[in-house]
N, C-alpha and C positions, 0 to 999 in steps of 0.2 A: 149447497155449494156447486156452483154449475164449470163444469168441464169444459175441456179443448176437443181437439181431434185425435187423442190417441198421440204414441210417442211421435217425436217429429215433429211436431205442431209448425203450421207455416210461419209462426214468428221466430222460430228459433228456439223457443222456449218450451219446457217439457210441459203438458197438460197438466190442469188442474183436476181433482177427481170430480166427477158429475156428482156424488154424491159422499157425504160424509156425517154418518149418523151414530147415534148410540141405541139400542135397544133398551127396554127396561128394565133386563136384566144385567146390563152392564157391559155386554158385547158392543164394540166400536164396529162399524161396519163402513170399508172405503172401496168406493167402487168406479171404476175408470172405464170408459168404453175406448176399445181400441181394435178398431176391427181388420185388423192386418190378417190375420187367417181364421178358420171358424173354431177357434179353442180359446178358452178362458183359464186364464192361470189364476191358483189358488193358494193363499198364504194364509195360515192361521197361528197368529203366537200369544202363547199365553204366558204373563209373567209370574214368578215365583220366588221364595225366598228359601234358602237352604239354612235350617235352624241347626243342625246335627251334622258330626262329621259321618261321612259315608253318606249323607241324603243326595247329594249331585249324582253319584254312583247308581243309587236306587232309583233317580229320577231319569236317568240314561236307559236302564232297564225298561222303566215303566213306558218309556217311550219307545223302545223298540216292539213292545208287547201290544201295543194299541192297536194296530194294525194287523195283528195275528188271527182277526175274527173279532164277532161280537155274541152279545147272550140269544142273539136271534140266527147266527149262522157262524159256520165255522172257517178255518182260514181259506178251505179251496171254495167256499162258496161266498166269502169275502171279496178275493183274488177274481173270481169269475163275474160277480156284479161289477166291479172296477171296469173290467175288461169289455165288457159288453156295451162300456161307454167310449172305450178308447183312451181310458183315464188313468191316471198313476197317481198315488200318494204315498209321500215318505213321512217319518214322524224320527226327530231327533230332540235332543236335551241338552242344554249347559249349565253354568253355573247360575242361569239369571232365567232361563224362559225354557217351555216347550215351543218347537216348532213342528208345523206340519205345512208339506210345502207339495204340488203338484198341479196337474191341468187334467181337462177335460174337451170332449167336443162341444163345442154350443148347445147344442139342443139337448146334452144329458145333464147340464147344470143342476137342475133341481133335484135329481137322482143322485148325483155324485155328493152334492152338499146333505142329503139325507145322510147316506151313507159314513162322510165324515162324522157327521153329527152322531150317530151310531155308535163309531167307534171312540169317540171321544167322552160321552154319557154312558154306554153301558158296554165297555170292554169285555173281552173273554179272558179272564185272568185266572185260567187253568194252569194246572200242574202240566199237562203235555203243550198247552201252549207258552208257558213261562221258561220251561228248563233249557230249551233248545236256546233260546236269549241270552240266558245266563252264561252257558258256554261260551256263544259265540262274543258277547262281551267282556268275558273274561281274557279271552283271547286277545282280541282288540287292545284292551289296556294294557297288557303285558309285552306285545309287541311294540306298542307306541313307546312303552318306557325306554325301549332302545335307541331309539331316534335321536340324535344328536338335537334336533331341533325341539323337541319335547322333552327330553333332558333341561335345555333352556329354559323355556316356557317355565315349566313347573319349578324352577330352582329360581327363577325371577319371582314367581309369586311367593314364594315363602321368603327370600330376601326382602321384598316390599314391605309385606303387610306379618311377617311371624309364621309361627307353625299352625297356629291354632286356625286362622283365616284360612291358610292353604289348604289346611283338613276341611275345611268346609265347601272348598271351591275346586279341588282336585281329585277326580275318580281313581279310585285305586280295586283292586281285583277282589280283595277281601269281602267289600259291603256285598259285592253281587253275588259272591259265591254261597253267601251265607242268607239271600235275600229269599224269601217265600211269599206265594200268591196273596197270602193274609197283609203281608207287610205291605205289598203293592195295592192292594184294595186299601189300605189305610191311608197310602201314598195320594193315591188318586182321589179320595174323597178330601186331602188337605189342600191338593194343589191345584187341582183341575175344575176350578171355579169360572165363570162367565165374567164376573167382575173385573175389569182391566183388560180382558184377551182383547185382539184385535183380528180381524179378517180382514183380508184386501184381497178383491177382484178385478182381474185386470183384463180385457180380451173383447169380444165378440158377444156383446150382450145389451139388453136394454136394461138400464139403470135400475127403474121402479121395478122390474121384473123381476133382477136378481135380489134386491131388498127384500120382496115378498116370499122368495123360496129362501133367503135367510131366515127370515121370520119364522115361515113354516118348520124348518128343520132344526133352529137353535133357540125358539121362542121359549120351550120348556126346559131351558138347560139353567139351573140353580146358581145363582151369582157367587156363593163359596166365601171363604172365611173373608174379612175384611181388611185384615193385615197382612196378607201374602202378596206383597208386593217387594219388588227387589230393592236391597240396601245399596245407597250408592258406595262406592269404593271409597276408603278412607286416604286420607292424604298420606303420602310416605317421604321419608326426607332423603337428599342425595347424599353421597359418601363414597365409601371406596368399592369396589367391585369385588364380586364373591368369583371364585375358581371353584369349578366342577371340575374335577379330574377325570379324564378319558384316556386312559395310559394307550399309548400307542396310536392315537389320533395324527392321521393328517393333516387333517383341516381342522380349524377352529372356529366355534361359533359364538358371535358377539352379540349380545341384546341389551342396550341400555335403556332406561325410561326416566321421566320424570313428570310430575303432574302438569294437566292443562287445563284448557278449559272446556267445560262440556257442551256439547253443542248448541245448546238452546242460550247460551252467553254471546250478548252482543259482540263479543270481541271476538267470536270464534272466527269467522271469514278472515279476519286480519291475520289470525295466528295459522291458519290454513294456508295463505300465501306465502307467511315468512317459511314456513315447513317446506313448500314446495320450490321455492329459492334454495334450502339447504341442502334436502337429500330426496325430496318427494317426486323427483321428474328425472328422466335421462339428461337434462339440459341442466341438473341443479349442480351447486357447488362440490358436494360430496363425491357425487358420481364424477362429474371431470377429475377431481385430485385424485380421488383414491380407488377408481376404475381405470379411467382413459389415461391418468397420466401416470401414477405409479404401478399400475398393474395389481396391486395389493389383494384384492376382492373383485370375486366374479357375480357375486349375489349381495347386494346392498340396498340400501335407502332408508327413509324414513316416512313416517305416518302417524296418524293420530287414532289411538283406538275407542272407540265411545261404549260406555255403558250407560243405562238410565243415571242421570244425575253427577258423571263425571268422564273424563277423558285422559288418557295417557298418551304422550308424546314421545315415540319409540322411533330408535335407531338401531340398525340391523345389519350387521355384515358378515360373510362368512367367506373364511380367508384361508389360505395355505398356512399351515403350523408356522414356518420361518417367517412369516410377513404380521405375525400376532401382535408383537409390540409395535412394530411402525405402522399398523394399521390405526391400533388406539392413538398412537401419538397424530394422526392425521386427521382422525375424527376429532379430537380434542382440540386440533389446532382450527378445524374448522367451525366447531363451535363457539371458538372464543373469536372470529374474525367476526361473525354476525353481530357481534356488539362493536368489533374495532373497525369493521368494514361494512356496514350495515347493507341490506339490499338497496339496490340504486331504484330509479324510478323507471330504467327501461328491465330491470329483473322483475321488477314488480308487474311491470305490464306483461311480460311474457308469461310469468305465471298464471295471472289471471285470465289469459287467453286459453291457455292449457287447461285451466281448472273448468272454465265453462265447455270448452269442447271436447274435453275427455269426459265430463258428466254427462253431456248428451249422448255422445258414442255410448258410453256404456249403458245407458238407460234405453237403446234404441230399440228395443225389442220388448213384447208383452212380458214374456218372463224375467226380464232383468227390471222393468219397471218395477213390479209385484214385490221382488224381492227389496229392492231398495226401498220401496215405500214402506213395508213391513218393517225393515230395519231403521227406518229412520223415525217412523212411529213409538218404534220400541224405546228408544234412548230419549222419546220426548219431544220430539218438535211436532212441528204442524205438518197437515197434509199439503200445504201449498208449500213447503221449503224447497221440492225441488222446483217447482214453477219458478219461484223466488229466489233462486241460487243464484243466476245471471246477476239481474239488478243489485244484490246484497253484495255481490265481489265487486261489479262497477263502483258503488259508495263508498270503497274502502280508500282511505286516504294512504298516501305513502307514507306519511307520519306514523299513521296507526300500524302499518306493517315494520316499520321500525322500531316502534315501540314493544310487539311483539316480539321482535328478535333480541332485544335487550333483557327482555323479560324471562323468556323459556328457553333460551338456548346458552344458560351460561352453563359451565362445565360442571360446578360446584354444585349445581341444581340435580344431576343426574346420577342415579347409581344404574348397578347392573350385572349381569352374569358374563363368564368367559368360559366355555364348554372346550377344553383343550387338554393337551398331554402338558404333563407339570414343565417339563423342559420350555414349554414353548412361551412360558409367561413368566420364568423364573425372575427375570430382571426385574418385575414388577412386585414382587413379594412380598408383603410386610409379614416378615418372620414366619412364624407355625402358625400364623391365624386364619388361613384360607383366603385373606382378605387381599387386594390388589391395589396399588396407586394408581389411579385415573388423571 
């Protein structure tokens, strides 16, 4: 694949990658020349599937340990090797993937790729390397559990998919505390294979030389198990909201969700424009009513959250406790209005302009472009998706957006959670069930 001239190409479209190739072991390599500064951005994504409760927690622990030294160097030597090239690397894991992100001075790319490969293939999973990471992870999970947004996220996961699926995807402190270096070594062998992994390089580089450096560094990486690919999220039904009691809370956290189209679906661009009209921009209907006119919410909006094979249309609002019930009424009314008064041609055109412009702005730096490409490739779209995003949106008809508004914005299709003091949602309670009318 032949690329353009880096972020901000002359025709206003984001560049095509210069290279999109897959090594023999299954590692996909996407390279984009963007000689803005003498730096190369590095993003490595390794998909996996959690099969057992607590596995996501252990994967997060493994990610935290991978850059703490290798079989050939301890933590200090590892950090010194990075610093010698002005480089940084960070590792993380969620319920679907391991992610390595960082950058290096351009002339240090081969050495930093070799160090990254060493960290992925031969990590130093010893007691002294792992124990501090266990303590830090347990502390982070415990602190996050008390944050209203995290409470809402975890409750919504359970409410949508049930306790079993939530246990597979939700980190907990107990599995981390009980984990041993041997457990992490087994997890490493099971999940960190080259098959399905994607390495994105964006910056001041020669594409052919970059691919050669990747091949030298990662060519010996074993493919790994063939079945370790993320499962698509299952469908979930709309229905009553779940109340999550937070006694004495002066603010309420509202999170609503409905199944949507994956990014790979041809109908996704129309859905995206519809949600921009509804609540996905500062000029949207929901923001105009709930925030500007009523003053009920200071943080709100809508968006589409994508994972491989699936997406969820989300509506979020944080509001003062006394405004919880009227805020939910406004959200419902605006959802109903999407069918009763579907997006006008003017609203669709404004949303289209916003979508094109905001994407170009968001992807204007090499780091942002690298992250954007890595995230999009993870959910299954092609490496040309960003380049073609503008033309895709231009091809969406007004009728297609109206159809998406009718299909995806029905209040009955949504479920959700409200984290609030009991008194704030008392008028909506369904007896003693913990459910709320919406």
